[in-house]
N, C-alpha and C positions, 0 to 999 in steps of 0.2 A: 238667331234661329240656326244659322249654319254651325256655330260652335256647339250648340246643344245637340244637334244631329250628330256631329262628329263624336261627341262624348258618348252618345247613346250607342253608336255603331261600335265604338271602342269597348264599351261595357258589354255589348252583345258578344263580341269576339272573345273577350276575356271569359265570359260566362261559358261560352261554347267550349273553349279550351279546358276550362275547369271541369266541365261535365265529362269531356273526353278523357281527361287525365283521371 
């Protein structure tokens, strides 16, 4: 579960950056 959560957070950050860019 920890790994999945980490990937999800990473995904969210990447998505946020993509939206900002």
